[in-house]
N, C-alpha and C positions, 0 to 999 in steps of 0.2 A: 325390520323397520329402519328408515333412514332419518337421522337427526334433522337433516335439512328440510324434510317434508312435514315436520311438526311445528306447531306454535308453542309458545312458552308454557301454556297451560297443559298441553299434551306431554311435554317433558316433565312437568311437575307431577302429573299423574303417574307417569312411568317410574319416577324416582321414589314414589311411595311404595313400590313393590319390588324394585330392581335397581342394582347399582353397577351393572356390567355394561361396557361399551367396547366396540372394536374401533380402533383408530388406524386406518391404512395410510401408508406413506410410500412415496416413490421418487421419481425424478423425471426431468425432461432432458433427454440426451440421446445422442446417436446410438444406434443399435446394429452396427455392422452394415453389410451391403444392401439389405432390404428390410431390416427391422425398423419399425416406426418410432418416432421420438417419444411418444407417450407410453411405450411398452411398460416401463417400470412402475407407473402409477395406475395404468388401466388394469393390470393383472391383480394387484392387491385390493384395489377398489371393488372389483367384481367378486373376488373371494369373500371380502368383508361383508358385502351386501347379502350374499347367499348364506353365509354363516349366521348373520343377524336374523335373517328370515327363518332359518331352520331352528334357531334357539330362542326366538321370541325376545331378542335383545335389540339394541340400537347399534347402527354403524354411523360413525361421524364422517363428515366430508373428507375426502382424501387430501393429504398434504402432497400436492403434485410436484413440488420442487424439492430437490435434495442437493447433496454435496457431490457435484459432478465436475470438479475442476480439471480432472485428468482427461476429460473428453472435450475440452474447450477448443481444440484444433479442428473440430468437426462442426460445420455450420448448423445452427439450430439449437445446439446445446445451451441450456440456461442453468446456471449453477448458483447455489448459496455458498458463502464461506462456511467453513466448519463451525466457527464461533457463532455465526448467525443461526445455523440449524440447531445448535445447542440451546440458544435462547428461545427459538420457536417451540421446540419440544417442551422446554421448561414451562413456558408461559401457557401453552395449551393444556398441559397436564394440570397446572395450577387452576386454570379455569374450570376444568372438568371436576376436579376434586372439591372446589368451593361449592359447586352445585350439588354434590353428593354422588358423583360417579367415582366410586372408590376402587373398582376393579376394572383395569384397562388392558385390553389386549392390543398391543401395537403390532400391526402386520406390515412388514417391510418388503419392498420389491427391488431394492438397489443396494449392492454391497458397500458402496461408498458412504452410505448413511449410517453404517453400523456403529462406528466409533463415536461420531457426534451424538447419535441418539442415546447411546449408553451413557455418555457424559451428561446429557440433559436429564436423563432419568436419575442419575446419581445426585445431581444438584437438587431436584425437586423433592426427592424422597426424604431428604433431611429436614424439609420444611413442612411438607404435607405427609405427616406420619401415618395417616389412615390409608394412603394409597397402596394398592397392590398392583404391580405392573408385570405383565408378561410381554416379552419382546422376542419375536421370531421373524426371520425372513421366510418367505413362503416355501423355499426349497430346503429348509433346514431340518424338518422333521425326518426321522429315520426312515419311515415308510415312503416318503417322497424321494429321498435320496436313492433308495433301493429301486424304485420305479424308474427313475431317470437313468440309473446304471443299466437296468434291463433294456431300456429303449435305445439308449445312445452310447453307452460305454464311455470311452475316452473322448469321443467326438462331441460330448456335451460341452466341454470347455468351460470358460468362465465369463464370457460376455458375448452378447449377440447369439445366445445359445439356441439350439433347436427347441428346447423346452419352452422358453419364454415366447419365442416366435410362434410356436404351435398354439399356445394359449391365446395369443392375440388373433390368430387365424380362426380359432373356435369362437371367441367372444365377439369378434368384429369381422364376419365373413366378407371377403372381397377387399379388405383394407391392405393386406400384404400382397405385393406384386413380386412373386418369386421370379428370379432371373437366373439363367445359366451363367454363373460367374466362376472364374477359377478361384479356388481356395488359396489363401495366403499360406506361406510355409509355416509349419508348426514351430512354435517357440515355447520355451519354458516360461512359466509365469514369473514376472519380475515385479519388484517394488519400483514403481515409477514416480519420480519426484517432479516431473515437468510434463505439461500437456504436449509440448513440442516433442519431447522424447517418446511419449506414448504414441503419437502419430507415426514416428519413425519406426517404432517396434511393431505396431499393429496398423498397417496402412489402410486396411479396409474397415477398421473399427472393431472387428471381432477378436476375441482372445481364445485361440486354440479350439474354436467351435466350428461345427459343420452345419450351418443353417439350412442347407439343402435337405436335411433330414426332417425338417419341420413339416407338420401336416395338421389339418383341422381335426382329424380323427385322434391323433396323439394329444392334441390340445384338450379335447373333450375329456379324455381319460385322465390327464394330469390335473385338470381343473377340478373334476369331481373327487379325485383323491385328496387334493388340498382341502376342499370343503369338508370332507369327512374328518380329516386330521384335526382341523381347527374347531369343528363342532365339538369334538371330544375335548379339546383343550379348553374351550369355554365352560364345559361342564365340570372340569377337574380343577377346582380352586381349593386352596387350603381352607 
């Protein structure tokens, strides 16, 4: 079920029997030579909706914007400041807790969100002591990492990856227009402090990734593996 499709009475009825909810979060940012800007929120949004359907729980609307400052040299990227994202997470979790959603699975699609989201969780859990939070990026589970290693090995990389592009191809057929483009030279992952420096290091926007390996078939397999992993995670609460 989707929170956005219920009225307040429907939510009240739900909370009389259940206190779990999935909260997806992503970003709007460049994704290499042919990944679309919505990749990082479309993927966790779809996983969250399917997990909620499979578990009889609710999925909240996706937080589409994230901390993407390092991608700001690429047109179309829209970023929150880290401190803004901390406050967004804190306030949304406080709202959910006040209504009675005490078990929240935050499902993330963007690496730049990790530190701010963890900070927001730390802030709110000192105030809303009934909250139990699980926070995962979709690629983080051991079985997903193993699958990506099997499929792509070292060519998975860190951004504009064949796995995330594959899932968009599965979820939104025809949206990705693959082109025969030369891959940028391989570089070691670096801590980048400036969006200008990021563009210099990774001129096509991807990081050590081979997006040419992406396919709709791979995306279907990865998506269903993610759904299975997080269905189990929703069932496994203390």
